[in-house]
C-alpha positions as CSV (number, residue, x, y, z in Angstrom):
1,M,153.6,73.3,81.7
2,A,150.1,73.0,83.0
3,A,151.3,74.2,86.4
4,L,153.1,77.2,84.8
5,F,150.0,78.0,82.7
6,G,147.9,77.9,85.9
7,A,150.3,80.1,87.8
8,R,150.3,82.7,85.1
9,V,146.5,82.7,85.0
10,R,146.3,83.2,88.8
11,R,148.9,86.0,88.8
12,L,147.1,87.8,85.9
13,R,143.7,87.4,87.6
14,T,145.0,88.7,90.9
15,A,146.6,91.7,89.2
16,A,143.3,92.4,87.4
17,G,141.4,92.3,90.7
18,L,139.1,89.5,89.6
19,T,137.8,86.5,91.6
20,Q,137.7,83.1,90.0
21,A,133.9,83.4,89.6
22,E,134.2,86.7,87.9
23,L,136.9,85.5,85.5
24,G,134.8,82.4,84.8
25,S,131.8,84.5,84.0
26,R,133.7,86.7,81.6
27,T,135.2,83.7,79.8
28,H,131.9,81.8,79.8
29,V,133.0,78.9,82.0
30,V,132.1,77.9,85.6
31,S,134.4,79.1,88.4
32,T,135.5,75.6,89.2
33,R,137.0,75.4,85.7
34,I,139.2,78.4,86.6
35,T,140.1,76.7,89.9
36,Q,141.2,73.5,87.9
37,I,143.3,75.6,85.5
38,E,145.1,77.5,88.3
39,R,145.8,74.2,90.2
40,A,146.7,72.3,87.1
41,S,144.1,69.7,87.8
42,G,141.4,68.2,85.7
43,A,141.1,68.7,82.0
44,K,143.6,70.9,80.3
45,P,142.5,74.3,78.9
46,T,141.3,74.4,75.3
47,L,142.8,76.8,72.8
48,E,139.5,78.7,72.7
49,L,139.6,79.2,76.5
50,A,143.3,80.3,76.4
51,R,142.3,82.9,73.9
52,A,139.4,84.1,76.0
53,L,141.6,84.3,79.1
54,D,144.2,86.3,77.1
55,A,141.6,88.7,76.0
56,V,140.0,89.2,79.4
57,L,143.3,89.4,81.3
58,G,145.1,91.5,78.7
59,A,147.9,89.0,78.6
60,D,149.1,90.0,75.1
61,D,148.8,86.4,73.8
62,L,151.1,85.1,76.5
63,L,148.6,82.3,77.4
64,V,148.0,81.4,73.8
65,E,151.7,81.0,73.3
66,L,152.0,78.8,76.3
67,W,149.0,76.7,75.3
68,P,150.8,74.3,72.8
69,Y,153.2,73.2,75.5
70,V,150.3,72.5,77.8
71,Y,148.4,70.6,75.1
72,R,151.5,68.6,74.2
73,E,151.6,67.1,77.7
74,A,148.5,65.0,76.7
75,F,150.8,63.0,74.3
76,P,153.0,60.1,75.4
77,D,156.6,60.9,76.5
78,W,158.2,59.6,73.3
79,S,155.8,61.7,71.1
80,R,156.5,64.9,73.1
81,K,160.2,64.2,72.8
82,F,160.0,63.8,69.1
83,M,158.1,67.1,68.8
84,E,160.9,68.8,70.8
85,Y,163.6,67.3,68.6
86,S,161.6,68.4,65.5
87,E,161.5,72.0,66.7
88,R,165.4,72.0,67.1
89,A,166.2,70.1,63.9
90,V,168.3,71.7,61.2
91,A,167.4,69.0,58.7
92,I,164.3,66.9,58.4
93,R,164.1,63.9,56.1
94,Q,160.7,62.2,55.8
95,Y,159.1,59.3,54.0
96,A,155.3,59.1,53.9
97,S,153.4,56.1,52.7
98,H,149.8,57.2,53.3
99,V,149.3,61.0,53.7
100,V,151.2,64.2,53.0
101,P,153.4,65.0,56.1
102,G,152.0,67.6,58.5
103,L,154.5,70.3,57.7
104,L,153.2,70.5,54.1
105,Q,149.5,70.0,54.6
106,T,146.8,72.5,53.7
107,E,144.4,73.3,56.5
108,D,141.5,71.4,54.8
109,Y,143.7,68.4,54.2
110,A,144.9,68.5,57.8
111,R,141.3,68.6,59.0
112,A,140.4,65.6,56.9
113,V,143.3,63.6,58.2
114,L,142.9,64.6,61.9
115,K,139.2,64.1,62.1
116,V,139.6,60.3,61.7
117,G,141.8,60.0,64.8
118,R,140.6,57.4,67.3
119,T,141.2,59.7,70.3
120,L,139.3,62.7,68.8
121,S,136.6,63.9,71.3
122,G,134.8,66.4,69.2
123,E,134.9,69.5,66.9
124,E,136.6,71.7,69.5
125,Q,139.5,69.3,69.9
126,L,139.7,68.9,66.1
127,A,140.0,72.6,65.7
128,E,142.8,72.7,68.3
129,R,144.7,69.9,66.6
130,V,144.4,71.6,63.2
131,A,145.6,75.0,64.7
132,L,148.5,73.3,66.4
133,R,149.6,71.6,63.1
134,M,149.3,74.8,61.1
135,G,151.3,76.6,63.8
136,R,154.2,74.2,63.5
137,Q,154.4,75.0,59.8
138,E,155.5,78.5,60.6
139,R,159.0,77.2,61.3
140,L,159.4,76.5,57.6
141,S,159.3,80.3,56.9
142,G,161.3,81.4,59.9
143,P,164.9,82.5,60.1
144,D,166.0,79.1,61.6
145,R,164.0,77.1,59.0
146,P,165.3,73.5,58.5
147,E,166.1,71.8,55.3
148,L,163.2,69.6,54.5
149,W,163.4,66.6,52.2
150,V,160.2,64.6,51.7
151,V,159.7,61.3,49.8
152,L,156.1,60.5,49.1
153,D,154.7,57.1,48.1
154,E,152.7,57.4,44.9
155,A,149.7,56.3,47.0
156,V,149.8,59.6,48.8
157,L,149.1,61.5,45.6
158,R,146.3,59.2,44.5
159,R,144.3,58.9,47.7
160,P,141.5,61.6,47.6
161,V,141.8,62.7,51.3
162,G,138.9,65.1,52.0
163,G,137.6,64.7,48.5
164,L,139.0,65.6,45.1
165,P,138.9,69.5,45.6
166,V,140.8,69.2,48.9
167,T,143.3,66.8,47.3
168,R,143.8,69.1,44.2
169,D,144.6,72.0,46.5
170,Q,147.0,69.8,48.5
171,L,148.8,68.8,45.4
172,S,149.1,72.4,44.4
173,R,150.5,73.2,47.8
174,L,153.2,70.5,47.3
175,L,154.2,72.1,44.0
176,D,154.4,75.5,45.5
177,S,156.4,74.2,48.5
178,A,158.9,72.4,46.3
179,S,159.7,75.7,44.6
180,E,161.4,76.8,47.9
181,S,165.1,76.4,47.9
182,H,165.1,74.6,51.3
183,I,162.3,72.1,50.4
184,T,162.7,69.0,48.2
185,V,159.9,66.7,47.2
186,Q,160.3,63.3,45.5
187,V,157.8,60.6,44.6
188,L,158.4,56.9,45.0
189,P,156.4,55.3,42.2
190,F,154.4,52.0,42.5
191,D,156.7,50.3,40.0
192,Q,159.6,50.4,42.4
193,G,157.9,47.5,44.2
194,E,158.4,46.4,47.8
195,H,160.8,48.3,50.2
196,E,161.7,48.4,53.9
197,V,159.2,50.9,55.1
198,M,156.0,49.7,53.4
199,G,152.9,50.5,55.4
200,G,154.5,53.1,57.6
201,S,156.4,56.3,57.7
202,L,160.0,57.3,58.6
203,T,161.5,60.6,59.8
204,V,165.2,61.3,60.3
205,L,166.1,64.5,62.2
206,T,169.5,66.1,62.2
207,L,170.2,68.4,65.1
208,L,172.5,71.4,65.3
209,D,175.4,69.3,66.8
210,G,175.2,66.9,64.0
211,S,173.6,64.1,66.0
212,E,170.5,62.3,64.6
213,V,167.3,60.7,65.8
214,A,164.7,58.8,63.9
215,Y,161.0,58.2,64.2
216,T,158.9,55.5,62.7
217,E,155.1,55.5,62.7
218,G,152.2,53.2,61.7
219,A,148.5,53.7,61.7
220,H,148.2,53.5,65.5
221,Y,151.7,53.6,66.9
222,G,154.9,55.5,66.8
223,Q,158.5,54.9,68.0
224,L,161.3,57.3,68.7
225,I,164.8,55.8,68.0
226,E,167.8,57.5,69.6
227,E,170.3,54.6,69.7
228,P,173.1,55.7,67.3
229,D,173.5,52.4,65.4
230,E,169.8,52.0,64.9
231,V,169.5,55.6,63.7
232,R,172.3,55.1,61.2
233,S,170.6,52.0,59.9
234,L,167.3,53.9,59.4
235,A,169.1,56.9,57.8
236,L,170.6,54.4,55.3
237,T,167.1,53.0,54.7
238,Y,165.9,56.5,53.9
239,D,168.8,57.1,51.5
240,R,167.8,53.9,49.6
241,L,164.2,55.2,49.4
242,R,165.5,58.5,48.1
243,A,167.6,56.9,45.5
244,A,164.7,54.7,44.3
245,A,162.4,57.7,44.0
246,L,161.9,59.8,40.9
247,P,164.3,62.8,40.6
248,P,162.8,66.0,41.9
249,L,161.8,67.5,38.5
250,M,160.2,64.2,37.4
251,S,158.4,64.0,40.7
252,L,156.9,67.4,40.3
253,D,155.8,66.4,36.8
254,M,154.0,63.4,38.3
255,I,152.3,65.5,40.9
256,R,151.0,67.8,38.2
257,C,149.8,64.9,36.1
258,V,147.9,63.4,39.1
259,R,146.4,66.9,39.9
260,E,145.2,67.3,36.3
261,D,143.8,63.8,36.3
262,N,141.9,64.6,39.5
263,H,140.5,67.8,37.9
264,R,139.3,65.8,34.9
265,G,137.9,63.1,37.1
266,A,135.9,65.6,39.1
267,N,134.1,66.7,35.9
268,V,133.3,63.2,34.7
269,P,129.7,62.2,35.4
270,S,129.2,59.1,37.5
271,R,128.2,55.8,35.8
272,S,124.6,56.1,36.9
273,E,124.5,59.7,35.6
274,R,125.9,58.7,32.3
275,R,123.4,55.8,32.1
276,R,120.5,58.2,32.9
277,V,121.6,60.7,30.2
278,A,122.0,57.9,27.6
279,Q,118.6,56.5,28.4
280,E,117.0,59.9,27.9
281,Q,118.8,60.3,24.6
282,L,117.7,56.9,23.4
283,Q,114.1,57.6,24.4
284,Q,114.1,60.9,22.6
285,S,115.4,59.3,19.4
286,G,113.0,56.4,19.7
287,G,115.8,54.0,20.3
288,G,114.3,51.9,23.2
289,R,115.9,51.1,26.5
290,L,119.3,50.1,27.8
291,R,120.3,46.7,29.0
292,G,122.2,46.3,32.3
293,D,125.4,46.0,30.3
294,G,124.7,49.3,28.5
295,R,123.5,47.8,25.2
296,R,120.3,48.9,23.7
297,I,117.1,46.9,23.9
298,P,115.2,47.4,20.6
299,R,111.5,48.3,20.8
300,R,109.2,45.5,19.8
301,R,107.0,46.2,16.8
302,P,103.3,45.6,17.4
303,R,101.9,42.5,15.8
304,P,99.6,43.1,12.8
């Protein structure tokens, strides 16, 4: 894809009558960067550069549309293959133990999740990853949208990713998404105890021909499973998780409760703030100071 992208840039540049140096000047990069792109060597183009090239060369977003495929080549083979399967899936079943799955993330939530990646090189790459994730969500509203069934561990709801305001907005997004006829959201509560996918996530994809593939992921690894017997076993594991989870309506009630608790929590002063206010009130009323445990220290009366 990088070679295809480079060939398109070279053809468009030639048609526009520009040299590599002239194109580099107009897109604010050195001419050698344009050489690298056209030869598919060196660092891959950024999304920002793809947009600049599109604008200067009048490519009508052709290069921006090609960019995700070029960017994807930076991922391992198994990861790229999973992305390709996901784009063709007619049904997606996901269990998430730590964070909301990417297809249902808000932009702020996605930014908070992606910025802690070990391979992140800077703000520009973060912006690219967020844009790519948001772009993949468009499939949920397209004519070929898949059926999406998501089971969330209760921990996903209670972890304040990006801070309480970001988490509240994310919980609202979950509630809105679950109102769509092709999206189902369930919550696996803590009281269900241990299960087979603790500490990781599981995705089962159903393709148009009825075949299935599965993907498991931990904090720093992922694995694509295509062997039919293994996929069937993981699909059964997912069904057990789905059966153990709260029914959809009860799950939405739980999401609302957590969101309301977060809202109240955001308005509760911190312990130090409460202690400061209490100290001021006691001093104003002549009630002395507070002990470390919050009890009042009475004022000593002067000796006669």
